[in-house]
C-alpha positions as CSV (number, residue, x, y, z in Angstrom):
1,M,0.1,-0.1,-0.4
2,K,2.7,2.4,1.2
3,K,4.5,1.9,-2.5
4,I,1.4,2.4,-4.4
5,L,1.0,5.7,-2.4
6,T,4.7,6.5,-3.2
7,I,4.1,6.1,-6.7
8,L,0.9,8.1,-7.1
9,I,2.6,10.8,-4.9
10,L,5.6,10.8,-7.5
11,I,3.6,10.6,-10.7
12,T,1.3,13.6,-9.3
13,S,4.4,15.6,-8.6
14,I,5.8,14.9,-11.9
15,Y,2.6,16.0,-13.7
16,G,2.0,19.0,-11.5
17,A,5.8,20.0,-12.3
18,N,4.9,20.2,-16.1
19,I,2.0,22.7,-15.6
20,Q,3.5,26.1,-15.8
21,K,2.2,28.8,-13.1
22,P,1.0,32.5,-13.8
23,A,4.3,35.1,-13.9
24,V,1.8,37.8,-12.9
25,E,-1.6,37.9,-11.1
26,F,-4.1,40.8,-11.6
27,I,-7.1,41.4,-9.4
28,S,-10.2,42.7,-10.9
29,S,-13.2,44.2,-8.9
30,G,-15.4,41.2,-9.9
31,A,-15.6,38.1,-12.1
32,V,-14.0,38.8,-15.6
33,T,-16.0,38.8,-18.7
34,D,-14.1,40.2,-21.4
35,I,-10.2,41.5,-21.5
36,V,-8.6,43.9,-24.2
37,Y,-4.9,44.9,-24.0
38,R,-3.3,48.3,-25.7
39,D,-0.1,50.2,-25.1
40,S,0.7,48.3,-21.5
41,K,-2.6,48.7,-20.3
42,L,-5.0,45.7,-19.4
43,Y,-8.9,46.5,-19.8
44,S,-11.0,44.1,-17.7
45,A,-15.0,43.9,-18.0
46,T,-16.4,42.8,-14.7
47,D,-19.7,41.7,-13.2
48,A,-19.5,44.3,-10.7
49,S,-20.6,47.3,-12.7
50,C,-17.2,48.6,-13.9
51,V,-14.3,48.2,-16.0
52,D,-10.7,48.0,-14.5
53,I,-8.0,49.5,-16.1
54,F,-4.4,48.0,-15.2
55,D,-0.7,49.5,-15.8
56,T,0.6,46.1,-16.5
57,K,4.1,47.8,-15.8
58,T,3.1,48.6,-12.1
59,K,0.4,46.0,-11.9
60,K,-2.1,48.4,-10.4
61,I,-5.2,49.2,-11.3
62,I,-5.2,53.4,-12.3
63,K,-8.8,53.9,-13.4
64,K,-12.4,52.1,-12.7
65,I,-15.1,53.2,-15.0
66,K,-18.3,52.8,-13.3
67,V,-21.7,52.1,-15.1
68,S,-24.8,52.4,-12.9
69,Q,-26.2,49.6,-10.9
70,I,-29.6,48.2,-12.0
71,K,-32.9,46.6,-10.8
72,D,-33.5,43.4,-11.1
73,F,-37.1,41.5,-11.8
74,M,-37.5,41.6,-8.0
75,G,-37.1,45.3,-8.0
76,D,-33.7,45.1,-5.9
77,T,-30.7,46.9,-6.8
78,I,-28.0,44.7,-8.1
79,D,-24.4,45.2,-9.9
80,S,-24.6,45.7,-13.7
81,K,-22.5,42.9,-15.4
82,V,-20.3,44.2,-18.4
83,Y,-20.5,41.9,-20.8
84,S,-17.7,43.5,-23.5
85,V,-15.2,46.0,-23.7
86,D,-13.2,47.5,-26.6
87,I,-11.0,50.6,-27.1
88,I,-10.0,52.8,-30.4
89,K,-7.8,55.7,-29.7
90,N,-9.1,57.3,-26.6
91,K,-12.7,55.8,-26.9
92,I,-13.6,52.8,-24.4
93,L,-16.7,51.1,-25.4
94,I,-18.7,49.3,-22.6
95,L,-21.5,46.7,-23.2
96,S,-23.5,46.1,-20.0
97,Q,-26.5,44.5,-18.7
98,A,-29.7,47.0,-17.9
99,Q,-33.1,46.7,-16.9
100,K,-35.8,43.8,-18.5
101,G,-33.0,41.7,-19.8
102,A,-31.9,44.6,-22.0
103,R,-28.4,45.9,-22.8
104,R,-27.2,49.3,-23.0
105,L,-24.2,50.7,-24.7
106,H,-21.7,53.4,-23.3
107,I,-18.6,55.2,-24.4
108,Y,-15.9,56.7,-21.9
109,E,-14.1,59.1,-23.3
110,N,-12.6,62.4,-21.6
111,D,-13.4,61.3,-18.4
112,K,-17.3,61.2,-19.4
113,L,-19.6,58.4,-20.0
114,E,-22.1,58.8,-22.7
115,L,-25.2,56.4,-23.3
116,F,-25.5,55.7,-27.1
117,I,-27.9,52.7,-26.9
118,P,-30.1,52.6,-23.9
119,Y,-32.2,49.7,-22.6
120,T,-35.4,51.0,-23.9
121,D,-34.1,50.1,-27.4
122,K,-34.9,46.4,-26.5
123,L,-31.7,45.3,-28.1
124,F,-30.3,42.1,-26.7
125,I,-26.8,42.4,-27.5
126,A,-24.2,39.9,-26.5
127,K,-21.4,41.4,-27.8
128,A,-19.9,45.0,-28.8
129,K,-16.8,46.0,-30.7
130,F,-15.5,49.0,-32.5
131,I,-15.0,48.6,-36.6
132,D,-14.0,52.1,-36.5
133,E,-13.8,55.1,-34.4
134,N,-17.6,56.2,-35.4
135,T,-18.8,52.6,-36.3
136,V,-19.5,49.9,-33.8
137,L,-20.6,46.1,-34.3
138,L,-23.2,44.6,-32.4
139,G,-23.6,41.0,-32.2
140,L,-27.2,40.0,-31.0
141,L,-28.5,36.7,-29.3
142,S,-30.7,36.4,-32.1
143,N,-27.9,35.6,-34.2
144,E,-28.1,39.0,-36.0
145,I,-25.4,42.0,-36.5
146,I,-25.9,45.4,-36.4
147,S,-23.5,47.9,-37.8
148,Y,-24.2,51.0,-35.6
149,D,-23.5,54.6,-36.5
150,L,-22.3,56.2,-33.4
151,K,-22.5,59.9,-34.7
152,N,-26.1,59.9,-36.0
153,K,-27.2,57.1,-33.4
154,K,-28.5,54.8,-35.9
155,Q,-28.2,51.4,-37.6
156,N,-26.3,51.0,-40.8
157,Y,-27.6,47.5,-41.2
158,R,-29.2,44.9,-39.5
159,V,-28.7,41.0,-40.9
160,A,-29.5,37.9,-39.6
161,I,-26.7,35.3,-40.0
162,S,-28.6,32.2,-39.5
163,Q,-31.5,30.4,-37.4
164,S,-29.0,28.9,-34.6
165,K,-28.2,31.0,-31.2
166,F,-25.6,33.7,-31.5
167,S,-22.3,32.4,-29.4
168,N,-19.3,35.2,-30.5
169,F,-17.9,37.2,-33.2
170,V,-14.3,38.2,-33.9
171,L,-12.8,40.7,-36.4
172,N,-9.9,40.5,-38.3
173,E,-7.0,43.0,-38.0
174,D,-8.0,45.4,-40.2
175,K,-11.8,45.0,-39.2
176,S,-12.9,44.5,-42.7
177,E,-14.6,41.0,-42.2
178,V,-16.3,39.2,-39.0
179,V,-16.3,35.9,-38.3
180,V,-19.6,34.8,-36.6
181,A,-20.1,31.6,-34.7
182,D,-23.1,29.9,-33.5
183,E,-24.4,27.0,-31.8
184,S,-24.2,25.0,-35.3
185,G,-20.9,24.6,-35.2
186,D,-20.6,26.4,-38.5
187,L,-18.8,29.7,-39.0
188,K,-20.1,32.5,-41.5
189,I,-17.5,35.1,-42.5
190,H,-19.1,38.6,-43.6
191,A,-18.0,42.1,-44.8
192,T,-18.3,44.7,-42.0
193,K,-18.8,47.2,-44.3
194,D,-22.2,45.9,-45.9
195,A,-22.4,42.9,-44.5
196,K,-22.3,40.7,-47.6
197,F,-21.8,37.1,-47.0
198,L,-18.1,35.8,-48.0
199,K,-17.8,32.3,-46.6
200,E,-18.8,29.8,-44.4
201,L,-16.5,27.3,-42.5
202,S,-18.0,23.9,-41.3
203,G,-17.8,20.3,-40.7
204,Q,-15.1,20.3,-38.3
205,N,-17.2,21.5,-35.0
206,L,-20.3,19.4,-34.2
207,D,-21.8,21.4,-31.6
208,N,-21.9,25.0,-30.3
209,V,-18.9,27.0,-30.7
210,F,-18.4,28.9,-27.5
211,Q,-15.5,31.3,-29.0
212,V,-13.8,32.1,-32.0
213,D,-10.3,34.1,-33.1
214,Y,-9.1,35.1,-36.2
215,K,-5.4,36.4,-36.7
216,Q,-3.4,36.7,-40.0
217,G,-5.9,34.4,-41.9
218,I,-5.9,31.8,-39.2
219,I,-9.0,31.0,-37.3
220,A,-9.3,29.1,-34.3
221,T,-12.7,27.9,-32.0
222,A,-13.3,26.5,-28.9
223,G,-16.0,24.1,-29.1
224,Q,-18.5,22.4,-27.0
225,D,-17.8,18.8,-28.8
226,R,-14.2,19.4,-27.1
227,R,-12.7,20.1,-30.3
228,V,-10.5,23.1,-31.0
229,V,-10.6,23.7,-34.8
230,I,-7.9,25.4,-36.7
231,Y,-9.2,26.9,-40.1
232,A,-6.9,28.3,-42.7
233,P,-9.5,29.4,-45.2
234,K,-6.6,30.9,-48.0
235,F,-5.4,27.1,-48.2
236,N,-8.9,25.6,-48.2
237,S,-7.1,23.5,-44.8
238,S,-8.7,22.8,-41.2
239,Y,-8.0,20.3,-38.5
240,Y,-8.9,19.5,-35.0
241,E,-7.2,18.8,-31.7
242,H,-9.2,16.9,-29.3
243,A,-9.6,18.2,-25.6
244,K,-10.4,16.5,-22.3
245,F,-13.4,18.7,-21.5
246,L,-15.7,21.0,-23.0
247,V,-13.5,24.0,-24.6
248,Y,-14.7,27.2,-23.4
249,S,-12.3,29.6,-24.6
250,V,-9.5,30.2,-27.2
251,G,-7.0,32.3,-28.5
252,L,-4.6,33.1,-31.1
253,S,-0.9,34.5,-31.0
254,P,-0.7,37.8,-33.3
255,S,1.0,35.6,-35.8
256,G,-1.8,33.2,-35.9
257,K,1.2,30.4,-35.3
258,I,0.4,29.7,-31.6
259,A,-3.0,29.1,-30.0
260,G,-3.9,28.4,-26.5
261,Y,-7.1,26.6,-25.3
262,A,-9.2,25.9,-22.2
263,S,-8.3,22.2,-22.2
264,D,-9.7,20.6,-19.2
265,E,-11.9,20.5,-16.1
266,D,-9.2,22.0,-13.9
267,N,-8.9,25.4,-16.2
268,N,-5.5,24.6,-17.4
269,V,-4.7,26.3,-20.7
270,V,-2.6,24.1,-23.4
271,V,-0.4,25.9,-25.9
272,F,0.3,24.7,-29.1
273,N,1.9,25.5,-32.7
274,T,-1.1,25.9,-34.9
275,I,1.3,24.8,-38.1
276,T,3.4,22.0,-36.5
277,K,0.7,21.1,-34.3
278,S,3.4,20.4,-31.2
279,K,2.4,21.1,-27.7
280,L,4.4,23.9,-26.3
281,G,3.1,23.9,-22.6
282,T,0.2,23.6,-20.2
283,Y,-0.5,26.4,-17.8
284,G,-2.6,26.3,-14.7
285,G,-3.8,28.4,-11.9
286,N,-7.0,29.4,-13.0
287,K,-9.8,28.8,-10.3
288,M,-12.9,29.5,-12.5
289,T,-14.2,28.4,-16.1
290,L,-12.0,30.8,-18.5
291,T,-13.8,33.6,-20.4
292,S,-10.8,34.7,-22.5
293,I,-7.3,33.8,-23.4
294,L,-5.5,37.2,-25.1
295,F,-1.8,36.9,-26.5
296,I,0.0,40.1,-26.3
297,N,2.7,38.8,-28.6
298,E,4.4,35.3,-29.3
299,K,5.6,34.5,-25.9
300,E,2.8,36.0,-23.5
301,F,-0.7,35.9,-22.8
302,F,-3.5,36.7,-20.3
303,A,-6.0,34.1,-19.2
304,S,-9.5,35.3,-17.4
305,S,-12.1,33.3,-15.8
306,D,-15.5,33.8,-13.7
307,D,-13.0,34.9,-10.9
308,K,-11.3,38.3,-10.1
309,T,-7.9,36.9,-11.2
310,I,-6.3,37.8,-14.6
311,N,-3.2,35.6,-15.0
312,L,-0.3,36.5,-17.1
313,Y,1.9,33.8,-18.6
314,K,5.2,33.5,-20.3
315,I,5.8,30.7,-22.7
316,K,9.3,29.0,-22.3
């Protein structure tokens, strides 16, 4: 019995040693729903009615942008969940929970928070990102996308993607294309200028795609079917890696040559080379279900979860 116990301890220590720990931890105001990185600053959307801005050099919060609390269905005052955050120049886009299940859209600029889409518009927005300084792309729970004109506060277009439930979208680097993921497992690519349908990618994910990323022509998905799919549409190429658990989050490095995904029930992140398919490492220390994997270069990435902690990892 003692020999068996010794062997088990040895195996645990060997495997535990292979899981890399975070290099740095950032503590947000609440559970983290979305993160963005720009110019050494980390923007963290939380479920505590605020967006935290960290200076990644000092590792401290330098600003908190607060949105007002809301009334729930029982009339109680509760925190508003911030669903997504984005930044362009000096504008910060904040999508948050509002009354009656609807959403609202604010922009923070020059120390002022301005409401652009109130909850009374009854738009059930799941995600919002800048296309340019004056245009925002909205992804609705109904699996429609809206191009919204900030100057005139009106819709440029509203297009239905499919009958399947919306999951996620991602823009390419120049924001000319959007890849939309939904519960069908298929991806639809549209032009952001006029919503023109460009391409469908299918046959690899068999169920809901939770997240999608798009870098340098490479697309990666996080699937409910435990598959991480890598598409290279330019070469009509695709393949998948099989995970141990539902893949809730995925991220690509700026070159698209490295991917990270939520790999198991312990919320570890596996990182691999998308070209050679070789594994580069496993990264742990995430306490809750992963919400974002964000690479800032080819050697460093952030991982956030339904917890206050955002971990920064360094790839050896």
